[in-house]
Structures are given as structure tokens and as C-alpha cells.
ZALO-843425 format. One line per field, with one value per residue (C-alpha): residue number from 1; residue in three letters; x, y, z. Coordinates in steps of 0.1 Angstrom, whole numbers. Layout:
! residues N
num = c(NUM ...);
residu = c(ALA ...);
px = c(X ...);
py = c(Y ...);
pz = c(Z ...);
END
This chain:
! residues 157
num = c(1 2 3 4 5 6 7 8 9 10 11 12 13 14 15 16 17 18 19 20 21 22 23 24 25 26 27 28 29 30 31 32 33 34 35 36 37 38 39 40 41 42 43 44 45 46 47 48 49 50 51 52 53 54 55 56 57 58 59 60 61 62 63 64 65 66 67 68 69 70 71 72 73 74 75 76 77 78 79 80 81 82 83 84 85 86 87 88 89 90 91 92 93 94 95 96 97 98 99 100 101 102 103 104 105 106 107 108 109 110 111 112 113 114 115 116 117 118 119 120 121 122 123 124 125 126 127 128 129 130 131 132 133 134 135 136 137 138 139 140 141 142 143 144 145 146 147 148 149 150 151 152 153 154 155 156 157);
residu = c(MET CYS HIS ALA GLY GLY ARG ILE HIS ILE LEU GLU GLY LYS GLY SER PRO ALA ILE MET SER ASP ILE PRO LYS ILE LEU PHE VAL CYS VAL GLY ASN GLY GLY LYS SER GLN MET ALA GLU ALA LEU ALA GLN LYS HIS SER ARG GLY ARG LEU GLU ILE HIS SER ALA GLY THR ASN PRO GLY THR GLN LEU ASN ALA GLU SER VAL ALA ALA ILE ALA GLU VAL GLY ALA ASP MET SER SER GLY THR PRO LYS ALA ILE ASP PRO ASP GLN LEU PRO LEU MET ASP ARG VAL ILE ILE LEU GLY SER ASP ALA GLU VAL GLU LEU PRO ALA GLU ALA ARG GLY THR LEU GLU ARG TRP GLU ILE ASP GLU PRO SER VAL ARG GLY ILE GLU GLY MET ASP ARG MET ARG LEU ILE ARG ASP ASP ILE ASN ILE ARG VAL LYS GLU LEU VAL ARG GLU LEU LEU GLY);
px = c(877 862 876 859 826 832 853 879 865 881 870 886 904 930 950 952 972 984 1004 1020 1057 1081 1080 1045 1044 1020 1011 992 974 956 951 981 1005 1015 996 975 993 1027 1016 1005 1038 1058 1037 1039 1077 1078 1056 1069 1106 1116 1097 1073 1081 1060 1053 1030 1017 991 965 973 1004 1011 1045 1052 1044 1017 1038 1011 1013 1050 1048 1020 1040 1071 1052 1047 1083 1079 1094 1081 1101 1122 1093 1082 1048 1049 1025 1014 1038 1016 1044 1044 1006 1007 1035 1017 1001 979 969 952 933 930 898 870 885 912 903 926 919 941 953 940 974 976 982 970 939 925 911 896 901 875 896 879 878 877 872 836 832 850 883 913 950 972 942 927 960 965 930 937 971 956 929 955 978 952 945 983 990 961 975 1010 997 977 1006 1033 1015);
py = c(1133 1126 1116 1116 1099 1097 1066 1075 1073 1080 1051 1060 1090 1087 1118 1150 1159 1189 1166 1144 1139 1159 1130 1116 1078 1059 1022 1007 975 948 911 895 924 911 936 966 977 971 992 1020 1019 1021 1049 1069 1064 1077 1107 1118 1115 1103 1129 1104 1072 1046 1010 982 950 924 909 875 879 857 843 864 896 896 897 918 943 945 950 976 997 995 1010 1042 1045 1031 999 973 944 941 940 909 902 908 909 939 947 955 976 998 1005 1031 1050 1056 1089 1072 1035 1030 998 991 973 958 925 934 944 964 978 1006 1002 1027 1044 1050 1086 1084 1077 1046 1050 1026 1031 1012 1003 997 960 957 919 924 939 911 930 907 904 935 956 949 957 990 1002 992 1009 1041 1042 1038 1063 1090 1085 1083 1116 1133 1119 1131 1165 1167 1156 1176 1206);
pz = c(855 821 787 753 758 795 791 818 853 886 907 940 952 980 974 955 924 944 967 941 942 920 895 891 895 872 873 843 851 830 837 819 816 782 760 770 802 786 756 778 797 765 750 783 783 748 753 787 777 811 831 846 866 848 856 844 860 858 882 868 847 817 807 776 757 730 698 680 708 705 667 669 695 673 644 663 676 710 724 748 735 766 789 809 824 861 890 910 938 968 983 951 951 980 963 930 921 895 891 858 849 812 802 823 834 859 895 918 952 966 1002 1027 1029 991 981 945 925 908 873 848 811 791 761 727 719 680 681 692 657 640 637 644 641 635 625 660 678 659 670 706 704 690 717 744 727 728 765 773 755 774 807 800 791 823 845 828 814);
END
């Protein structure tokens, strides 16, 4: 699988989209589960209108959501304000059709019995270009939003 510039990569395939459940199950993962993965979850909920089962988790979850992430998501009509950072549930991993890691820092290994695929989305990091604050968060949100829309289109047609 490829995305603009080849930035979406399937790292591991344990199943086939042809054998996915009736409602595709997606897990978005980042390290803290306070920003990027929560943003992806909120955007996927918005774009799929309840036709996907969507979760997010962190490999080392923090204690609160990133306030700028919450604000940036609200600007596009999605809501992540009631989310709380949580760890990956190892019992949930085998049930996911897609596990998507956002960024380069988190590491996830699918168990042998997993039915889905593991992908990594290399998300743009504007801070390396000196862009900070809400401008940074909007650019991250927009990058994630493009990828989420493409994913929803792929899964729901």
C-alpha cells in the first residue's frame, strides 16, 4: 500500500481485507495517546459516521490530552475532548483489521493470531521547520485528516 510520497507503509500482513469483519476495526497508536492517535480516532469517527469501529491507544500513555490537539480537532468539527490516554489492550490487537502507528516513535508488534495488518504513517513534524503552537498542530491535523479520509474511502468505498 502506498500514500502520497510513499509515506504509508504496510509493515506486516497477518490477514486479508477480503476476510475483514462486517464492521472494520481500526486501532490508531502513538506513544502517549494524548495527541496524534486521538486526533486520528476523532477524525475517523467523523468521516465514517459510525460505520467503522475505531479505537486509539498509546505504547506509553500520558495522563491527559494535548490541549492544542483538542482545539485543532474542534476547528474541523470533530471532537476528542472526552478521550483519555490509554494503553494498548493486548486482547484487542488480534481483533483489529488495521493497526496504524502514527509517527516514528511508537513500536507495536502484532501477535501471531492477529487477523489484520500493521501500518506506519510517517506524520509530518512541523517543529523541525520551526513551526510551533497551533500552527504546528493544524499542519499535523491536516496531514492526519488526509490519511484518515483515504483510509475511510478504502474501507467503506
